N, C-alpha and C positions, 0 to 999 in steps of 0.2 A: 739288662742282662737277663733278669728273671723272666721278663715278659717275652723276650725273644726265644729263650729255651722252651718255654711253654708253647709258644706259637709254632715253633719248628716241630715239636712233638705232635701237636694237634694236626699240623699239615701232613706229616708222615702218616698218621693214622687215617686221615681222610683220603689220601691218595691210595693207600693200601686197601682200604675198605671199598673205594670206588672200583679199583682193579679187580678185587675178589668178587664184587657184585656183578660186574660186567662178565667175568668169566663164568660165574655160576648161572647167570641168566642166559647167556649164549649157549652153554651146554644144555640147559633145560629146554630152550627153544629148538635145538637140533634134535634132542631126544623125543620131543613131542611133535616133531615134524612141522613146526611152525615156520622154520627156515631150513633151507637145504644145507647139508654138511659141506658141500664143495663151493659154496658161494664165497665172495670176497671177504665178507665180515667174519664168518666162522673160521676161515683159514687164517686171517690176520690174528684173531683172538687165540687160536690154537698155537700159532707160531710164537706169539708173545708169552703165552702162559705155559708152554711145554717145559721150560726149565724149572718151573715151580710145580706143575701138576704131575709130571711123570714120577718124580721121587715120592710125591704124596700118594699116587696110585699104587706104587710098589709097597708102601707102608700099609695102605688100606687092604691090599691083597694079602699081605703077610699076616694081618690080624683077622683075616677071614671075611672081609667086606667086599663089596662090589666096587670095581674101579670107577664105575659111573658116579659113585658118591664122592669122589675126590674133590670136585669143585665145591660141594657143600662143606666138606671138611676144611677146605682152604678158607671158606668164608668164616667158619667157626673159629679156626686158628687165628685168623686176622682180627676177629672181634675180641677174642680172649687176649691175644697179644697186645692189641691196642689198649684195652682196659688196663693191662699190667704196665704197659709203657707209660700211660698217662698217670697212673697211680704212683709209679716210681718217680717220675719227674716232679709231681706235686710233693711227694715225700722229700725228695732231694732239695727242692726249693724251700720247703718248710724247715728242713734241717739247717740249710744255710742261713735262713732268717733267725733261727734259734741260736745258732752258734754266734752269729753277729750280735744278737742281743745279750748273750752270755759274756761277751767280752768285757762288759762293764757291770756285770751282775755281782751281787754279794754272794758269799759262800753259802748262805742259807738257800738262795735260789738254785745254786748248783746241786745241793743235796735234794731239794724238791724234784728237780729234773731227773736226777739219777734214780731216785726211788720210783718215780713215775715210769721211767724207761724200764726198770727191772720188772715192775708189774706188767707193763705192756709186752715185754719179751715173753714172760710165762704165759700170758693170755694168748699171744700169737702162736706159741708152741702148741697150746691146747687146740686152737683152731685148726692148725695144720694137721695135727694128729687125728682130729675127727674127720676132716676131709679125706685124709689118706685111708682111714678105715672104711669110708664109703666105697673107695676104689679097690678094696681088698689088699691094700699094701700092709704087709706084716710089720709089726713094731720091732721085729728082730732084724730088720734090714739095717745095714751099716749106717745109712744116712738118717734113719729114724731113731736110732739109739740115743743120740743127744736130746732129741725132743722128749723121749720117754723118760730119760733121767731127769730132765728139767721139770717134768710135770707129774711124775708119779708121787711125789711127796704130798700132793694135795688130792689127786684123783683116787689113789688107792684107799685112803681112810674113808672117803665119801662112798666109794663103791662098796666097802665092807658094811657100812651102816645103812645104806639106801636099800629099801626092799626091792627085790627083782621085779622088773616090769616087762617081761617078755623079751623080744629081740632088741629093744631099744635100751641103750645104756645112757641113763640121764646123768651119770656122775661127771662127765666132762662139762656138760652144760651148767650144772650146779657149781662146779669148781670155778668155771669162768665167771659166773654171776657173783660168787663170793669174792673172787679176786677184784672184780670191778668195783664192788662195794668197798672192799678194804682199800683199794687205791684211792678212791674218793675220800675216805675217812683219814687215811694216813697222810696223803698230800695236803688235805685241808688243815690238818693239825700242824703241819710243818710251817 
C-alpha cells in the first residue's frame, strides 16, 4: 500500500513535469522561430495545453507579466506542486507508520512524540512566517494571525534583546535554532 501510493505520486509528478517541459520547450522553439507556429506539433501542443495555459496567461497578465511567460510559470508551478505533493505523501506515509508503531507503544513514547510534535509545530510556524515575510505578506492577515500567536512568545523576547542588524531580522532564525536545540534536549530527557 505504501509503495503504491508513493509510486502513484511519483508517476503523477513525472507526467506533469514532462507535459510542462514539452509545453515550455515548444513555446520557446516557436518564439525563437526554430519551428513554425502553424506546424502539426505546435498546434497539437497548443490544443492540449490551452486548458491549462490560458487561465495561467490571464493570471500572469493580471499581475503585470507577459503572457509569453505563462509556459515558464506552468513549469515552475508543476515543479513546486510536485515537490509539495511528494513531501505530503512522504509525510502521510511516515505518519501512518508512526501511528501503526504507536498502537503498541508505552505512554512514555506517546509523551515523547507529542512533545516533539509541539516543537515541530512551532518551528514550522516560524518557517512559514519567515517565508511569508519575504513575499511581503502582512502578519495581520487573517490566516497569518494563528502563526504569529503561536510564535510571538519566543520571537519577541529575542527581538528585544538582539541588537539591530540592518534590514535582516535574525530573531526568527535564532528562535528556530533555540527550539531545535530544546527539542533535542527535552525529547532526549524523556
